[in-house]
Structures are given as C-alpha cells and as structure tokens.
C-alpha positions in Angstrom: -21.3 19.9 53.9 -18.6 17.3 53.7 -20.6 15.3 51.2 -21.2 18.3 48.9 -17.5 19.0 48.9 -16.7 15.4 48.1 -19.2 15.4 45.2 -17.8 18.6 43.8 -14.3 17.2 44.0 -15.5 14.0 42.2 -17.1 16.1 39.5 -13.9 18.2 39.1 -11.9 15.0 38.8 -14.2 13.5 36.2 -14.0 16.7 34.2 -10.2 16.6 34.4 -10.2 13.0 33.1 -12.5 13.9 30.3 -10.2 16.7 29.3 -7.2 14.4 29.4 -9.1 11.8 27.4 -9.9 14.4 24.7 -6.2 15.5 24.6 -5.1 11.9 24.2 -7.7 11.3 21.5 -6.5 14.4 19.6 -2.8 13.3 19.8 -3.8 9.9 18.5 -5.7 11.4 15.6 -2.7 13.6 14.7 -0.3 10.6 14.9 -2.6 8.5 12.8 -2.9 11.2 10.1 0.9 11.6 10.1 1.3 7.9 9.5 -1.3 7.8 6.8 0.5 10.7 5.1 3.8 8.9 5.3 2.3 5.8 3.8 0.7 7.7 1.0 4.1 9.3 0.1 5.9 6.0 0.2 3.3 4.4 -2.0 3.5 7.3 -4.4 7.3 6.9 -4.7 7.1 3.2 -5.1 4.4 3.5 -7.8 6.5 6.1 -9.6 9.6 3.9 -9.4 7.7 0.9 -10.7 6.3 2.9 -13.6 9.8 4.1 -14.5 11.1 0.5 -14.4 8.2 -0.8 -16.5 8.8 1.9 -19.1 12.5 0.9 -19.2 11.7 -2.8 -19.6 9.2 -2.0 -22.4 11.7 0.2 -24.2 14.4 -2.5 -23.9 12.1 -5.1 -25.2 11.0 -2.9 -28.1 14.7 -2.2 -29.0 15.5 -5.9 -28.8 12.6 -6.8 -31.1 13.6 -4.1 -33.6 17.3 -5.3 -33.6 16.5 -9.1 -33.6 13.0 -9.6 -35.0 13.4 -13.4 -35.8 14.8 -14.2 -32.3 12.0 -12.2 -30.7 9.4 -14.1 -32.7 10.9 -17.4 -31.7 11.1 -16.4 -28.1 7.5 -15.2 -28.2 6.4 -18.4 -29.8 8.3 -20.5 -27.1 6.8 -18.5 -24.2 3.3 -18.7 -25.7 3.6 -22.4 -26.3 4.9 -23.0 -22.8 2.2 -21.0 -21.2 -0.4 -22.7 -23.3 0.8 -26.2 -22.3 1.0 -25.2 -18.7 -2.5 -23.8 -18.6 -3.9 -26.7 -20.6 -2.5 -29.1 -18.0 -3.9 -27.1 -15.1 -7.4 -26.8 -16.5 -7.4 -30.4 -17.9 -7.0 -31.8 -14.3 -10.2 -30.1 -13.2 
C-alpha cells in the first residue's frame, strides 16, 4: 500500500514538472516572439532612415552636378581614375 502511494505521488510530481516545463516553454516562446518583433521594427526604421538619407544625398549630388557641371565632371574623372589605379594595383599583384 505504501509503495502504491509513493508511486502515485511520484507520478503526480512528474505531471507537475511537465506542466511547469510547458509553462516555461510557452513564456520563452512569447519572449522570443516579442524580441523578434522589436528587432523587425528597429530594422524597418533603420532601413527607412537609410533610404531617406540616400535620397537626400542623391538629390544633393544631382543639384551640385546641375549647378557645377564642369567641376562634377572633373571630380568624377578623378574618382574613376583613382579607383581604376587602385583596382589595377590590387589585381596586378595576384
């Protein structure tokens, strides 16, 4: 009789631990989903801000090119030449 009582007590204890484990798992899933949602929102805001900044830069460059076409051409030529030389040196070494 004592053994049956002990077995039943052990089974009840195991069921209690299973229930607690499921509760912990559920809380962990909820916490994970909250964090994922926060990360998605932050990435969305960062992407939006980067897009706005890029548009501003493009507009500023476009305005500068319209106002100073010769300077823009010389700057473009200089940058292209510099990049060409740098890449040529990098690939020539290999």
